[in-house]
N, C-alpha and C positions, 0 to 999 in steps of 0.2 A: 390606497393608491391605486387606481388600472394605469396598465401599462402599453402603450399602445405603437407597433413599430412596424413600416416599410407595405403602408397599405398599400403604395404609389395609383391614388387615384387619381383617374384621368381625369381631366379640365372639359373633355368636352361634355355637351348637353347630356346629364343624364348618367355621365359615371360615376358620381359620385352619389346614388340615391341609396343602398344599405347602409354606404356611410354615415349619409345622415339621418337616417333613420336608428342607429348607434348611438349619435351624438343628441339622438333625441331621446332617449331611452335613459343616457347615461344622465341627462339631464335631470332624471325623475329619485338618482340618487344621491346620497351625500361624498361619494366618493372622490378622494384628490386626479389630476388625470396626467402623467408623464407622456408626450411626443417624444419617440427616439428615433425621431429625422425620414426624411424618405415619404411621408404622406399622402404628399403629390407625384406623380413621375414625373412633371419641372414642377418646381419652384422659383421663380427669379422676382424678388421684394418688391418690382417698381412695377408704378400703376401702369405702364404699358404692357406691362407681360401679364398679370392677372384678370381672369376670368371671372365666371361667377361664383363658379363655385372653390376658390381663391375669398374670393370676397364674403360667401354664406359661413364660411369655414371660422374667419374672422371677427365676424359678425356673431358667430356664438360664443367664439371664448372671449367677450366683451361683454354678452350678457349675462355668460357665468361667473367670472370672476369673483363679483361680490358675494357667488355663493359656495364659491370652492375654488384650491389654487389650481393653475392651467401652466405645468414647464413644458416646453420646447428644444430639445435641440434637435441643432441642423444635420440632416444627413447631403450624403452624395449627390441628391438628384435638389438641393435645396441651398441656392445663391441670396444671401446679404437680405435674408428673412430677417436674422436677429439684427443689425444694423436700420432697417427699417417700422421692421414691426415689434422691438423690445417692448415697448408701454404694454402690448397685448395683453399681455403673459406676465404673470407671476415672477418667473426667468427663464429666460431664453439667450442659448451661447451658439457659439459656431461649431466648437469644441466638445465643452463638458460642462454640466451641471456637478455640483453636489451638496449636500444632505443633511442634517443633523444624523447623528448613528455612524460617520463614518462611511456615506451612500458615496455612490459615484456613480452618474447617466453618462453616457458617449453614444453616438452612433454606433461607432466600428470602422469606418471604412480605414483608417489611418492604425490602424492597425497593426495590418501585415507592412511590415517594412521593406519587407523583401520585394513588394510587386512595386516597382518601380516607375512602371509609365503610370499606373492609378496613382501616387503619388505628385507624382509633374500637372498631372492634367488634375490634380486637386488643386495644386499649390495657383497654377497658371489659370485654373477659370477663377480661383476666391478670390485672388491678385488685385492689386491696385488695377491693374492693366485690366481684368476682369472686370472691375467695377467699374473702370471708364469706358470700357469698349458699352458694357451692358444696357450704362446708364445714360448715357447719350448720346453715341455716334450710329449715323443710319442703320449702318450693317447690322447692328443690337443683333436685330431679330433674327437673322441669319444668322451669326453667330451662337445665340440658345436653339436656333433649332440644331443644328451641328452636335454641342453638346449632347443636346434630348439625342440623337442618332447615336449617339459615342455611347451613351450610357445602357440606351436601350439594348444594343448589341453587347454590352459588356454582361447586361445582368440576362440572356436566354434563358442560360441555364443556372438559375438562382445558387442550386447545392453545389455549382465546381467550384466556386469561391472560398470555404468553408476553409478558414486557415486555423486548424486544429492547434499546432505548434505555436505560432504567433498569440494568439489565443490565452492561449492557456501561460507563456512567457510576460505577457504583460500584466495578467492576474497577478501574477506572484510578484514582479516591481509593485503594485500600486498592494497588495498585500503590507508589500516588505516595509511603506512607506505609511502602513497603519488604515487601509483601504480596508474594511471589513464586507459589504454587499456594492459588487458592481453589475449594472443592467448596459448591454448590446444590444443594438439591432442590428443594420446590413445584410446576415448571414443567413436570416428568413428561419432558419428550423431552432427547434429549441436544442437547448446544449446547456447542461450545468460541472462546474468542475470547483471543486471547492483544495484550499493546499492541507488541510488535513490538523487547521489550527482556528477555524472557525471561520474564514477568510471563504466565503462566497464570488463565483463571476455566473451568472445568468442571460444567455441570449434568448431575446423575445423573439417566439415566434412569427412569420410574418403575417401581417395580415389579409395581402392579396390571394395568400395559398388559401386559407381557408377560413377570415373572420376571426383569425385567433389573436385575443390579448392574454396583457400580465397583470395578475392579481397579486397588490403587494400589503402584509401587514407589518408597518413598524413598527409596532407593540413587541411582539413574537418574532417578527424573523419570517414568515413564516410569507413563502413563491410558488401559486398554481398559474396554469394557463390553464388552456380550455377558448370557446365560443363563446364571445360572449352573452349571445343569449343566457349563455347558463350560470356565467360568473356573475349579470347582474342582478340575477334574481333575487 
């Protein structure tokens, strides 16, 4: 399984060129793929907000579904994708996905419970109110631009919000519940944590920084990270 996190693809014309090359190369393999959120710099899952890059990605997923399993976990840059495009994916969820072998996938933006402003913004923007504003009201596009501006300002220093303590606490809590492997996005840099009893958490590095992805072997449990060109050879 290929793991992809935080590509932050621009919806501007040509902003997805290298990502399209990656998807084309992935098509030539037999790997399943797990998208861990924030694949676009902003993705609101309603037609009036979606551009050519979003539609091309959805088309790729539909064409590849017969040949591989494709999973998607929403990030904090995605809104209502799971409620509008669930049928495109093998599995899609706004919070987390579970897999055989006690494997869990989350985006990770909700892990740091101490960041109250981020949690409040997340709750409001993904709430029923946010859904109504974005889908039906005339000022929805202005609201979306405000969301994008907030996210861009917040993420301007990618490494500044790495939450070491909360990540370890989250991992230990899930390990205690029986989860053995956890994949997390959001924090941009590769990170690995184990509980000493076989539980492992992996933060997948951001595509947007170095076009890195992860490769997970479900049979052996092995995980490695690197540029997609090397891992798809």
